[in-house]
C-alpha positions in Angstrom: 104.0 54.6 83.2 103.9 51.9 80.2 102.9 52.0 76.8 104.4 50.9 73.2 106.2 52.4 70.1 106.2 55.8 70.1 104.5 55.7 74.0 108.0 53.5 74.7 110.1 56.6 73.8 108.0 58.4 75.5 109.0 57.3 78.6 112.2 57.1 77.9 112.3 61.1 77.3 110.5 61.2 80.8 112.9 59.4 82.6 115.8 61.8 81.4 115.0 63.7 84.8 113.0 60.9 86.8 110.1 62.7 88.4 110.2 61.2 92.2 106.0 60.6 91.5 107.4 57.9 89.2 108.1 54.6 90.2 108.4 52.3 87.2 108.6 52.2 83.3 107.6 49.9 81.2 108.3 50.2 77.4 106.6 47.6 74.9 108.9 47.5 71.5 110.2 51.3 72.4 111.8 53.5 69.5 114.4 55.8 69.4 114.3 58.7 66.5 118.0 58.3 65.7 118.4 54.7 66.2 115.3 53.4 64.2 113.0 55.8 62.5 114.0 57.8 60.6 117.1 57.2 61.3 118.9 53.4 61.7 122.7 53.2 61.3 122.5 56.9 60.3 120.3 56.1 57.3 117.1 57.6 57.1 114.4 55.5 56.0 110.9 56.0 54.5 109.4 53.8 56.6 107.5 55.8 59.0 107.4 59.4 56.3 104.1 59.8 57.2 104.0 60.0 60.7 105.2 64.0 61.3 101.5 64.5 59.7 99.5 62.1 61.3 100.8 63.8 64.9 101.1 67.3 63.5 98.2 68.0 61.2 95.6 68.5 63.8 94.9 68.7 67.5 94.6 65.2 67.6 95.7 62.7 65.2 95.5 62.4 61.0 93.8 58.9 60.9 92.9 59.8 57.0 97.0 60.8 56.7 97.9 57.9 58.4 96.5 55.4 56.3 96.6 56.8 52.8 99.0 53.5 52.2 98.5 54.8 48.1 100.0 58.0 48.6 103.3 57.0 50.6 103.8 54.0 48.5 103.7 56.3 45.5 105.8 58.6 46.6 108.4 56.5 47.6 108.3 55.4 43.7 108.2 58.3 42.8 110.8 60.2 44.6 113.2 57.2 43.5 112.8 57.8 39.9 113.0 61.3 40.0 116.6 61.1 41.1 116.5 63.9 43.3 117.9 64.5 46.8 116.5 63.2 49.3 116.0 66.5 51.2 113.6 67.0 48.3 111.3 64.6 49.1 108.8 66.1 50.2 108.7 68.4 47.2 107.9 65.2 44.7 105.1 64.8 47.6 104.0 68.6 47.3 103.6 68.8 50.6 106.0 70.2 53.3 107.4 67.8 56.0 109.2 70.4 58.2 109.8 67.5 61.0 111.7 65.7 58.5 113.4 68.8 56.8 115.1 69.5 60.7 115.6 66.0 61.2 117.9 66.1 57.8 119.8 68.9 59.5 121.1 66.1 61.8 122.9 63.2 59.6 125.0 61.9 62.7 123.8 61.2 66.5 124.2 64.4 67.9 123.4 66.3 70.3 119.7 66.8 68.7 119.1 63.2 69.3 121.3 62.5 72.2 118.4 65.0 73.9 115.5 63.1 73.4 116.4 60.3 75.9 119.0 59.5 78.7 122.2 60.1 77.4 125.3 58.3 78.6 126.0 59.6 82.4 122.6 60.7 82.3 121.4 56.7 82.6 123.3 56.7 86.1 120.4 58.6 87.5 118.0 56.3 86.8 117.1 54.3 89.9 113.4 53.1 89.5 112.9 49.4 87.7 112.5 49.2 84.3 110.7 45.9 82.3 111.0 46.1 78.6 109.3 43.6 76.5 110.4 43.8 72.5 110.3 40.8 69.5 113.1 39.4 67.9 111.3 41.0 64.6 110.2 44.3 65.7 112.6 46.6 63.6 112.6 49.1 66.7 114.3 46.3 68.9 117.6 47.7 68.6 115.8 50.3 70.3 115.3 48.5 73.0 118.6 46.9 73.0 120.2 50.2 73.4 118.4 51.2 76.1 119.5 48.1 78.1 123.2 48.5 77.4 123.4 52.1 78.6 121.8 51.8 81.3 123.4 49.1 82.6 126.9 50.5 81.4 126.2 53.8 83.7 124.2 52.2 86.7 125.6 48.6 87.6 123.1 48.3 90.4 120.4 49.3 87.7 117.6 46.5 87.8 116.2 46.6 84.4 114.5 43.4 82.9 114.1 42.3 79.6 111.6 39.9 77.6 112.2 39.3 74.3 110.4 36.6 71.8 109.1 35.9 68.5 107.3 39.1 67.7 106.7 41.9 65.3 106.6 45.6 67.1 102.4 45.2 67.5 102.8 41.5 68.5 105.1 42.3 71.5 102.2 44.9 72.4 99.5 42.6 72.1 97.2 40.8 74.5 97.2 37.9 72.5 100.3 36.9 70.2 100.0 36.2 67.4 100.0 32.4 66.0 102.0 33.3 62.9 105.0 35.7 62.8 105.9 36.8 58.8 105.2 33.0 57.8 106.7 31.6 61.3 104.6 29.6 63.4 105.6 30.7 66.5 106.5 27.9 69.3 102.9 27.4 72.3 105.0 28.3 74.9 105.9 32.1 73.4 102.7 33.0 73.5 101.7 35.7 77.0 99.8 38.8 78.0 101.6 41.6 77.7 99.0 44.0 80.0 98.8 41.3 82.3 102.7 41.1 83.0 102.7 44.8 83.0 100.0 44.7 85.9 102.1 42.1 87.5 105.0 43.9 87.5 103.1 47.0 88.9 101.9 45.0 91.5 105.5 43.6 91.9 107.1 47.0 92.4 104.5 49.0 94.2 102.4 47.0 96.0 105.1 44.1 96.7 103.3 41.5 95.0 105.2 38.6 93.4 107.7 39.1 90.5 106.3 37.5 87.4 107.1 34.3 86.9 108.9 34.8 83.4 111.6 36.9 85.2 113.6 34.6 86.3 116.7 36.6 85.4 117.5 40.0 83.5 117.0 38.2 80.4 114.4 36.6 79.2 114.3 35.2 76.0 112.3 32.9 74.0 114.5 30.1 71.6 112.7 29.8 68.7 112.2 25.8 67.6 113.2 24.7 70.8 109.4 26.1 72.5 111.1 27.2 75.8 112.5 30.1 77.6 116.0 30.9 78.8 117.3 33.2 81.1 120.5 35.0 81.0 122.0 37.5 83.6 123.0 40.0 80.2 122.9 39.5 76.9 126.5 38.8 76.7 125.4 36.0 79.0 123.1 34.3 76.6 125.8 32.9 74.7 129.1 30.8 75.6 130.9 30.3 72.5 131.1 32.6 69.0 131.5 31.1 65.4 133.5 33.3 63.0 132.9 32.9 59.8 134.8 34.4 56.5 133.1 35.8 53.9 135.0 33.6 50.7 135.7 34.3 47.5 135.7 30.6 46.8 132.4 29.6 45.2 130.4 26.6 45.9 128.1 26.1 42.7 126.0 29.3 42.6 127.0 30.9 45.5 130.1 31.4 47.7 131.2 29.7 51.0 130.9 31.1 54.3 133.9 29.0 56.2 135.5 29.1 59.4 138.7 29.0 57.7 140.9 32.2 57.6 141.9 32.8 53.9 145.6 32.1 53.4 145.5 34.4 50.4 143.8 37.5 50.0 141.4 38.5 47.7 138.2 40.1 46.6 134.9 39.8 45.2 134.2 43.0 42.5 130.7 45.0 42.6 129.0 47.4 40.6 126.4 49.8 42.1 125.2 51.4 39.1 123.0 55.2 40.8 121.7 56.3 37.9 120.3 52.7 36.9 116.8 52.9 38.6 114.7 50.5 36.2 116.9 46.9 36.8 119.0 46.9 39.6 117.6 48.5 42.6 118.6 46.0 45.5 117.5 44.9 48.9 114.8 46.3 51.0 115.8 46.7 54.5 113.0 45.0 55.8 113.2 41.1 55.3 110.1 40.2 53.2 109.3 37.3 55.3 110.3 35.3 58.8 110.3 31.9 57.2 110.0 31.8 53.8 111.1 29.5 50.4 112.9 31.6 47.7 115.1 34.7 48.7 115.9 37.1 46.0 119.1 39.5 45.2 119.4 41.0 42.0 123.1 42.4 42.4 124.8 40.9 45.1 126.4 37.7 47.0 125.2 34.9 49.3 127.5 33.1 51.3 126.9 29.6 52.7 128.6 27.5 55.2 128.5 23.9 55.5 125.7 21.6 56.8 125.8 21.6 60.9 127.0 18.2 62.3 125.4 19.0 65.6 122.7 21.0 66.5 123.6 24.8 68.1 121.8 28.2 69.5 122.1 31.0 68.0 121.4 33.9 71.3 122.2 37.4 70.6 123.5 39.3 67.6 125.2 38.6 64.8 128.0 40.7 64.3 131.4 41.2 62.4 133.6 43.2 60.0 133.4 43.8 56.7 136.4 44.6 54.6 136.7 46.4 51.7 137.6 49.1 49.0 135.6 51.6 47.4 136.4 54.0 44.4 134.3 56.9 46.4 134.0 58.5 49.9 131.0 56.4 51.3 128.3 54.0 50.8 126.0 52.0 52.8 126.1 48.6 53.5 122.9 45.5 53.9 123.4 42.1 55.1 121.1 39.7 55.8 121.5 36.6 57.8 119.3 33.4 57.5 119.8 29.3 58.3 118.7 27.3 55.2 117.0 24.5 56.7 117.1 20.8 55.4 113.9 21.3 54.1 115.0 24.3 52.1 113.3 27.0 53.8 115.1 30.0 54.8 114.5 31.7 58.1 115.7 35.1 58.6 118.2 35.5 61.5 118.5 39.2 61.6 120.0 41.8 59.2 121.5 44.7 58.8 121.8 48.4 57.1 124.4 50.9 58.2 126.5 53.5 57.0 130.1 53.0 56.5 131.3 56.6 57.3 129.4 56.3 60.9 130.2 52.5 61.6 132.7 53.5 64.0 130.9 56.0 65.9 127.3 57.2 64.8 128.2 61.0 66.1 131.2 61.2 63.9 131.7 61.0 60.3 134.9 59.2 58.9 134.7 59.4 55.2 136.5 57.0 53.7 139.4 56.5 51.2 139.4 55.8 47.8 141.3 52.9 47.1 141.7 51.6 50.7 140.5 48.9 52.5 138.6 50.2 55.4 137.6 48.2 58.6 133.5 48.7 58.6 132.4 46.9 61.6 128.7 45.5 61.8 126.9 46.6 64.8 123.4 47.1 65.7 121.9 44.1 64.2 119.1 42.7 66.5 118.6 40.2 69.0 117.9 36.8 67.7 117.3 33.4 70.3 117.0 30.2 67.4 117.6 26.4 68.1 119.7 25.6 64.6 118.8 21.6 63.6 121.6 19.1 62.7 121.9 19.5 58.7 120.5 23.6 58.4 123.0 25.7 56.6 123.5 29.6 58.1 123.9 31.6 55.0 124.9 35.7 54.3 123.5 37.9 52.0 125.6 41.0 51.5 124.8 44.0 49.0 125.2 47.9 48.5 121.5 49.3 50.1 119.9 50.7 47.1 116.5 50.8 46.8 113.2 53.5 47.3 113.0 53.1 50.6 116.1 54.5 52.0 118.2 57.2 51.4 120.7 56.7 48.8 124.1 57.4 49.5 125.9 57.6 45.7 129.5 58.1 47.8 130.2 61.4 47.0 131.6 62.6 50.8 128.5 65.0 50.8 125.9 65.3 53.2 123.7 62.4 51.7 120.6 64.2 51.6 122.1 67.0 49.1 123.1 63.7 46.6 121.5 63.0 44.2 121.4 61.3 40.4 123.9 63.5 39.1 126.4 62.2 41.4 125.8 58.8 40.0 127.9 59.4 36.5 130.3 57.2 38.0 129.2 53.8 39.5 130.6 52.5 43.1 132.9 49.9 42.4 133.3 47.9 45.8 135.9 45.4 46.4 134.6 43.1 49.1 137.5 41.7 50.9 137.5 37.8 51.6 139.2 38.3 55.0 135.4 39.6 55.8 133.9 37.7 58.7 130.5 37.6 61.1 130.3 36.9 64.7 127.7 34.2 65.9 126.6 33.8 69.1 126.0 30.6 70.5 125.2 28.2 73.4 126.5 24.7 73.5 
């Protein structure tokens, strides 16, 4: 089996019970409905709202509904401005979305989502070779990383390869890679033909042919900015060091310091989020506006910038960390974005995160926050990236509470977030972001 996106998910669904006739799978930019869309880190999103109508309106595919961007963009805005619960979004549209309503009954990564693909020990039974292909800028990439990690966790002898480079969701699947990805001109060496490599893989698996040249180890990744491919035995093996950088409450100019020094005196930055205000204080969207841009916008949140690098470094892996914060409510949705600020003044996107604090320790079990108590929120489920950072560049982090028309709104009441409405926004959310919060940046030196 081979194919991309939903077809990638279908392959993983198939190997939950491997049929003896199935010799290999090659998922391209594979999704997992409980990890990517419609739910990412337990936050429901609108990016693929039309999917249910596309695949269930008739016996084939409803292309008219799927391509009606005016309708879906209007729905985002109408729902956001209405203040209605997320569970009522299809009422705002005027057409029942029975698939979404069923999904909203499962805000945790519970047995409903677990049953869709192999889960935990079920990965141990997958003995056929697997080749995955995805991209740094593919929003579904975290699903590919999940399948890879779980397969090796439960089957130490798995033959599972990953190819990853500077591609978005469709570029990862393409025979000819686009020259530009959201403003970034990809390195010449990054171009390859995904279907061609797939058939080379089939020859290797089923005919005893030569393994594709690019597969020199289990993880095969293009280093953006260096114009070369590197190879590692595991995701962990992509890096040999990690930088720990703290989100300081000390200012340098208009922004705050991103520093390797752990604070000696604890402090915080205060943020107020008024969910009743739908006119002026929408914060960031989940998906970055571009890979390489000249300006960044963050209307309500904080930007942290490190010192210029004295030597070049290569970031290889997924940026993580721990956010320490206290709030006056029971929950919140946290958003982070990571950038390289080049000496030329360009911002290069290195990954992003949106996640529900109450599920940050266990995506299957919700643990509500205690108002006024400083909580530790681990940042997991960020995308893999490989980027050569040149001397003089600075690392930049943006931090805020997720509030926009593209995602659920978590008012912090503690109830099922799908049931929250603007009536729960009478008291604004107050956040104290602690200065011992930090990110970890995997690097190769």
